[in-house]
N, C-alpha and C positions, 0 to 999 in steps of 0.2 A: 581423589574427591568429586565430583559427579558435576558438570555444566550445563546448565540449559542453553541452546538455541537460541539465536533470536533472530527476527527477521523484520527488515524494512520494506513496506510493500507503500503503492499509489494506487488508489482509487482513483476511478472517472464515472461522471454520469455519460458522458456523449465527447467522439472526437474533439480535441481542443477545448471542452466544454470547464464543467468545476474538477479541482483537482483535490487528494485529500491524503496525505502522505502520516503514515503510522508506523507501530512499530509492536509487535508481540513475539510471544514465543511459542505460538500455535498457530500458524497463516493460515489450514486451511477453514480452522473454525472460526477463528476472528472476521476471514473473509465472509463467511455462511451469516454470521450476526451483523455485517454489513447489509448483505442480498437479503434478509428477511428483513433486514429494518428493529432489530431487537429491541433496538432501545431508540424507541420512536420520537426523543425529544433531541437526538444527535445531529449534528451538522452532516453525516451521511442520507440521514432518514430525510432532515429539512429536504436537502438539496437533490433528491434523489441518486446521489454516489453509491453505485453496487456494482460494479466494473473492475475488475483487480489489471492494471496496467503493466504494473513492473513489481519486483522483488528483489529482493538480494538474501539470501541468509547468511549468519555470522556463526562461527563455534562458541561463543558466550553472548548473553544476554549486552551485559556493556558495552560490548563495541556496537551491539546493531540501537542501542540507546544511542551513543555519542555518531553513529551513520545519521540517525534518524535528525537529531540536529543537525548534522550540516545540510543537508536537504533541505529541513525547513526552510534555515537561513539562506539558501539560495534564491534566484531567481527564479520566475514562473518558467523561462526560457531553458533553465537549468534541468527542471522536471519534465520540461516537454523534451527536452533531447535524450533524457534517461528511460523515458517510453519507448519513444520511438527508437532508440537503439535496440531496444529488446524486443521491442513490438511495433513496429514499423504500420503495421495494418491498423492498429488501436482494438485490437481484438480481447476477449475478455479470457483471462488467464486462468481462471478458476479453474477450470476442468484439467488442467497440466497437473494440478498438486495432487 
């Protein structure tokens, strides 16, 4: 049986700025969509949230969905801690994909 990988990610617009938590099966494509503002009326387009700050990979989409809900339910401080744990300089991680 084929199972799709899943990714949970956090985007930001500037250090300690606006954050966005998302989940996808195709991380590079989804981040590109945020960067190019493909969906012009989306939250990330409105707030210029276009930098990948953090991501996790899961072997199955269902696990990524559960983790996304957990991260979204956490505090802003928890989200910032995740970013700073992986990416202390708040760099755009897109080119690492």
